C-alpha positions in Angstrom: -10.0 -28.3 -38.3 -8.4 -25.1 -38.4 -10.9 -22.2 -39.5 -8.8 -18.5 -40.2 -8.9 -15.7 -41.7 -6.5 -13.7 -44.2 -5.6 -10.2 -44.9 -5.0 -6.3 -44.3 -6.8 -5.5 -41.6 -10.9 -5.3 -42.1 -10.6 -7.6 -45.8 -9.7 -10.9 -44.4 -10.9 -13.7 -46.1 -12.0 -16.9 -44.5 -9.8 -20.4 -45.1 -9.2 -23.4 -43.5 -6.2 -25.0 -42.9 -6.0 -28.6 -45.3 -4.0 -31.7 -42.8 -1.1 -30.5 -46.2 -0.5 -27.5 -44.4 -2.4 -25.3 -47.6 -4.8 -22.5 -47.3 -8.0 -23.3 -48.8 -11.1 -20.6 -49.5 -14.1 -21.8 -47.1 -16.6 -19.9 -49.5 -18.2 -18.7 -47.3 -18.4 -15.0 -46.6 -17.4 -14.8 -43.0 -16.4 -16.8 -39.8 -18.6 -15.1 -37.6 -21.6 -15.9 -35.2 -24.4 -15.9 -38.2 -21.6 -18.6 -39.8 -20.9 -20.7 -36.5 -24.9 -20.8 -35.9 -26.1 -21.9 -39.2 -23.7 -25.1 -38.7 -21.0 -22.9 -41.2 -18.1 -26.4 -39.9 -20.4 -29.0 -40.9 -20.7 -27.3 -44.3 -17.0 -26.8 -44.6 -15.8 -30.0 -43.3 -17.9 -31.5 -46.1 -16.7 -29.7 -48.5 -12.9 -29.9 -46.9 -13.5 -33.7 -47.4 -14.8 -33.8 -50.8 -12.0 -31.7 -52.2 -13.7 -29.0 -53.7 -11.9 -25.8 -52.2 -9.5 -24.4 -53.8 -6.5 -23.3 -52.3 -5.7 -19.8 -51.4 -1.5 -18.7 -52.2 -0.9 -17.5 -48.1 2.6 -15.9 -49.4 3.4 -13.0 -47.3 -0.7 -12.6 -46.2 -1.7 -11.1 -42.7 -2.9 -13.7 -40.4 -6.1 -11.7 -38.7 -8.3 -12.8 -34.7 -9.8 -16.4 -36.5 -13.1 -14.9 -36.0 -14.8 -11.7 -36.6 -15.8 -8.6 -33.9 -17.1 -10.7 -31.2 -20.7 -9.7 -29.3 -18.8 -10.2 -26.6 -15.7 -11.0 -24.7 -16.3 -12.7 -21.9 -13.5 -13.6 -19.2 -12.7 -14.8 -16.1 -9.9 -14.2 -13.3 -7.7 -15.7 -11.0 -9.1 -19.4 -13.0 -5.5 -20.8 -11.5 -4.8 -20.8 -7.9 -0.9 -20.5 -8.9 -1.7 -17.1 -10.5 -4.5 -16.5 -7.5 -1.4 -16.9 -5.0 1.0 -14.6 -6.8 -1.4 -11.7 -7.0 -2.2 -11.9 -3.2 -6.5 -12.6 -3.7 -7.3 -15.6 -2.1 -8.7 -18.8 -4.4 -12.2 -17.5 -5.5 -14.8 -19.5 -4.5 -17.0 -18.9 -7.5 -15.9 -17.7 -10.4 -14.5 -14.0 -11.1 -16.7 -13.0 -14.0 -15.4 -9.9 -15.9 -15.8 -8.3 -19.4 -13.8 -6.8 -22.0 -14.1 -4.5 -25.0 -15.4 -6.6 -28.3 -12.8 -4.2 -30.4 -9.6 -5.0 -28.0 -9.2 -8.3 -30.6 -6.2 -8.4 -33.0 -4.6 -10.3 -34.8 -2.0 -13.4 -33.3 0.9 -10.8 -34.9 -0.5 -7.9 -35.0 0.9 -4.9 -33.1 -0.1 -4.4 -28.6 0.4 -1.4 -27.8 1.3 0.1 -24.4 -1.5 3.2 -23.7 -0.9 6.2 -23.3 0.4 6.2 -19.5 1.2 3.2 -18.7 3.7 2.6 -16.5 2.2 -1.5 -15.9 0.6 -2.9 -19.1 1.5 -7.3 -18.5 0.9 -10.1 -20.6 -1.5 -13.2 -19.9 -1.7 -16.4 -22.0 -5.1 -18.0 -21.7 -7.5 -20.5 -23.6 -9.8 -18.8 -25.1 -13.5 -20.6 -25.7 -15.6 -19.9 -29.4 -19.3 -20.3 -28.8 -20.7 -21.8 -31.0 -25.0 -21.9 -30.4 -27.2 -19.9 -28.2 -27.0 -21.0 -24.5 -29.2 -20.2 -21.9 -29.5 -21.5 -18.3 -27.5 -24.5 -19.1 -28.0 -27.7 -17.0 -24.9 -29.2 -16.9 -21.5 -30.1 -17.8 -22.4 -31.8 -21.2 -24.9 -29.0 -22.4 -21.9 -26.5 -21.5 -19.9 -28.6 -23.5 -21.8 -29.2 -27.4 -22.1 -25.6 -27.5 -18.5 -25.1 -27.8 -17.2 -24.0 -31.3 -14.0 -24.5 -30.2 -10.9 -23.1 -28.7 -7.6 -19.9 -29.3 -4.8 -19.4 -28.1 -5.8 -15.2 -26.5 -3.1 -12.7 -24.5 -5.7 -11.0 -22.4 -3.4 -7.8 -22.1 -3.9 -6.1 -19.3 -2.7 -2.5 -17.7 -2.8 -3.3 -13.9 -3.1 0.9 -12.4 -5.5 1.0 -15.0 -7.1 -2.3 -13.5 -6.6 -1.9 -9.7 -5.5 1.4 -8.9 -7.7 3.2 -10.5 -10.5 2.4 -9.0 -13.7 1.1 -9.9 -13.6 -2.1 -11.6 -11.2 -4.1 -13.7 -12.5 -3.7 -17.4 -10.9 -0.5 -17.9 -7.1 -2.1 -17.2 -8.1 -4.6 -19.9 -9.9 -2.8 -22.5 -6.9 -0.6 -23.9 -6.6 -0.9 -27.5 -4.9 -4.4 -29.2 -5.8 -6.0 -26.1 -6.5 -9.3 -27.0 -4.7 -11.2 -29.8 -6.2 -13.4 -30.6 -5.4 -17.0 -33.3 -3.7 -18.1 -35.7 -6.5 -20.5 -35.4 -10.1 -21.6 -34.4 -9.8 -25.1 -33.9 -12.9 -27.2 -33.4 -13.6 -28.7 -30.7 -13.0 -32.4 -32.3 -9.7 -32.0 -33.0 -8.7 -30.3 -29.6 -10.4 -33.7 -27.2 -9.8 -32.9 -23.5 -9.5 -28.8 -23.5 -7.9 -29.7 -19.9 -4.8 -30.9 -20.7 -3.1 -28.4 -23.1 0.2 -26.9 -21.6 0.1 -23.2 -22.7 3.4 -21.2 -22.3 4.5 -17.4 -23.0 8.0 -16.0 -23.6 8.8 -12.1 -22.9 11.9 -11.2 -25.2 12.6 -15.3 -25.5 12.5 -15.9 -22.0 9.7 -17.9 -20.3 7.2 -16.9 -18.2 4.7 -18.1 -17.6 4.5 -22.4 -18.0 1.3 -23.9 -17.0 -0.8 -26.8 -17.8 -5.3 -26.1 -18.9 -6.0 -29.1 -15.9 -5.0 -26.8 -13.1 -8.0 -24.7 -13.5 -10.0 -23.9 -10.7 -12.6 -23.9 -13.1 -12.8 -25.8 -15.9 -13.6 -25.1 -19.5 -17.5 -26.8 -19.0 -18.1 -25.0 -15.5 -17.6 -22.1 -16.8 -20.0 -22.0 -19.6 -22.1 -22.9 -17.3 -22.2 -20.6 -15.3 -22.0 -17.9 -17.1 -25.0 -18.8 -18.5 -26.7 -18.5 -15.9 -26.2 -14.8 -15.6 -26.2 -14.0 -19.3 -26.7 -15.1 -23.0 -24.6 -16.4 -24.7 -24.4 -16.1 -27.8 -22.6 -17.6 -31.6 -19.3 -15.6 -32.2 -18.1 -14.7 -28.1 -15.8 -15.1 -26.9 -14.8 -16.6 -23.4 -10.5 -16.0 -22.3 -10.3 -18.9 -19.4 -7.4 -16.8 -16.9 -4.2 -17.7 -16.8 -1.2 -19.2 -14.9 1.5 -17.9 -12.9 4.3 -16.0 -13.8 2.5 -12.4 -15.7 5.0 -9.3 -14.5 2.4 -8.0 -11.5 3.4 -11.5 -9.6 7.2 -11.5 -9.7 9.0 -7.9 -7.6 11.6 -6.3 -10.4 9.9 -8.0 -13.2 9.8 -5.0 -15.7 6.4 -4.4 -17.3 6.5 -4.2 -21.3 7.5 -1.5 -22.8 8.2 -0.8 -26.5 10.2 -3.1 -28.2 9.6 -6.0 -26.2 8.8 -9.5 -27.8 5.9 -11.4 -26.6 5.3 -14.5 -28.0 2.5 -17.3 -26.9 1.8 -20.7 -27.6 -1.0 -23.6 -26.8 0.1 -27.1 -27.7 -2.3 -27.5 -30.6 -3.6 -24.1 -31.3 -0.5 -22.6 -32.8 1.5 -19.4 -31.4 1.2 -15.7 -31.5 4.1 -13.4 -31.6 4.2 -9.6 -31.1 5.4 -6.5 -31.0 5.9 -4.1 -28.4 4.4 -0.4 -29.4 3.6 3.2 -28.2 0.1 4.1 -28.3 
C-alpha cells in the first residue's frame, strides 16, 4: 500500500494510492506516529478493500512528505563500501550514527536550498525506514523488521564543508533547511518485500551520478534497526536514512557541487521518484 500527503505546505491531506492510480481520502486526520502506532495502516487497508474511501482529485496538487514531521531523523553514514572508499574512510566496524534535524524534511518535489555561504552542497539517494512501533533493546532481526511500517526515498542533502571542515559533529552539515526531501510515498513493508534488493539511482541535470543497490549495504535494514534500539528508543513515525552508494560530488574530484538552477532526480525501485530544483537560501 502506498500512503502519501497532498496539498500546500502545512495543509497536507492524507491519502492512499489505489491499484488503479486514484488518490483516495483515508479518513484519518494525519499520517504520523499516532496513526502508525494505533493500527492506522490496517484500518486504511481494510477500508480500501471494502471500497469505502472516496476518490480525491489530485490534479495540480503538491505532494508533501508522506508522513508528518517525525520525532527524529536518524542517519547511518558510510554504509556502502564504495561510498566509504570514495570518502577516504575505512569500512566501519559498527554503524556510524548521526542525527538530522526533523524540520529538514520536505516534499519530494519541493525546492532544495543551497545554504548561505555554502560551496559544497551535495546529494545522497537513500532508502528511508519509517518506524511503526515503539522499539527498545530489540533482540534480533525478526523483532527489528516487525517494527518497520514501511519505506520511502530520501535525499540526504549534505553540505560537506559544514559537515567535515568546520569542526564538531556531522549534524551541522546535514541539518540545513530543505535538506531531507522524502517520498513521494510511504510504501508499506509488506508491499516492498525484501528491502535488500532495491536498485537506487540519482541524476544531476540529467546525468546519472549514483547507481547502486541496497544489497550492497554494509549493515542491512534489520541490523540498523536492531542496533539503533540499543542506544535510543525508536518511536512510531521516526525516520532512519540508511546510507548512500558511491557517486556523490565529494567523491569525484572536479565534480561541481549543487548550485542554483540544478535539477536533482532520484528513484528507488518500487518507491517512486523524486525531482528537486535547487535554489539559494
